[in-house]
C-alpha positions, -999 to +999 in steps of 0.1 A: +191+085-066+174+116-052+165+125-017+133+109-004+109+120+021+110+104+055+074+095+065+083+095+102+090+133+101+057+140+084+036+119+109+054+136+138+043+169+125+007+161+122-015+171+152-020+141+175-058+139+170-056+137+133-027+112+130-045+086+151-069+070+127-082+042+150-100+011+139-126-008+160-097-025+179-081+008+188-050+003+166-031+032+152-025+021+116+002+048+110+022+038+140+020+001+131+031+009+095+061+029+108+071+003+134+066-029+114+069-017+078+096-004+057+102+025+034+102+016-003+130+032-023+126+044-058+137+017-082+137+015-119+117-016-131+135-038-157+122-043-192+109-077-182+090-063-153+074-037-175+064-064-199+048-083-170+028-053-159+017-046-195+003-082-197-011-083-162-029-049-163-041-048-200-075-033-201-077-026-164-093+006-151-087+016-115-109+039-095-095+072-081-095+074-043-102+036-039-068+023-029-080-005-008-104-018-035-078-013-063-050-032-046-070-058-028-092-067-058-061-074-079-048-098-053-081-115-045-097-116-080-065-125-099-046-152-079-023-160-108-003-128-103+021-143-078+048-118-085+026-091-069+021-086-032-003-063-013+011-035+008-005-012+033+008+017+052+012+054+046+021+074+016+035+109+016+022+125-015+035+160-024+032+170+013+002+153+029+005+119+046-023+095+038-033+060+048-028+040+017-026+006-001-006-004-031+011-034-047+047-045-047+062-063-077+090-088-070+093-077-034+108-042-043+089-023-070+061+000-059+030-004-082+004+020-072-028+016-092-046+044-075-026+077-072-021+098-102+011+117-099+025+138-127+059+124-135+079+110-163+063+078-178+084+047-180+096+037-215+075+007-228+048+009-201+013+009-218-008+005-186-013+024-154-007+058-170+002+085-146+006+061-117+037+054-096+055+024-110+090+019-094+101+054-096+089+072-065+089+109-072+113+129-048+084+146-031+067+113-023+073+082-002+058+048+006+062+032+041+043+001+049+039-036+055+039-062+027+013-089+034+011-124+021-019-133-001-030-157+027-030-129+052-050-106+029-076-133+022-080-142+059-083-106+069-107-098+040-130-126+051-130-111+086-135-074+076-158-083+047-152-051+028-124-033+008-108-014+036-076-014+057-067-050+067-051-036+098-088-033+109-087-071+111-080-085+145-062-115+128-037-091+112-034-069+143-026-099+165-003-115+139+018-083+134+015-068+168+014-098+192+017-075+222-018-062+217-044-078+239-073-098+225-101-072+222-137-081+212-152-057+188-183-038+201-215-046+184 
């Protein structure tokens, strides 16, 4: 195993005003991701997991710079993929820290349908070319919260768009119960 970047260090180095991406309920998504999420380690997928991904994503094309859409649409439009879960948080990608969404296979394996990062392709993988699948490059990291499909669907009905579900008051109160009930401004 190589050395992995610590997202906490990157967020701490970002100027205060640019690290606080606040939603209508005044919630700092990055702070919530660091406090309530976990960092995903690089992990080699098994041959069986690669076979599952090949079958699950055959013929799929994912949009660049549309992480919320890519990850949420898989979970909402294809409910039979129960081995996948939706994750949201921050990713450190070759330096910059970004708010991001991805999928998690079997509770451990990062499956990022959005980011294209040049690294060695997995043997036998015929889908999601150039994407992070299990092996997180040493100059990248993923830190975030894994949500249940029920949480995702509930939040999606509230937000009504492909965007961060931390913008949902339901999710904010469920994962951060110390937050007061705040009505959104019209």
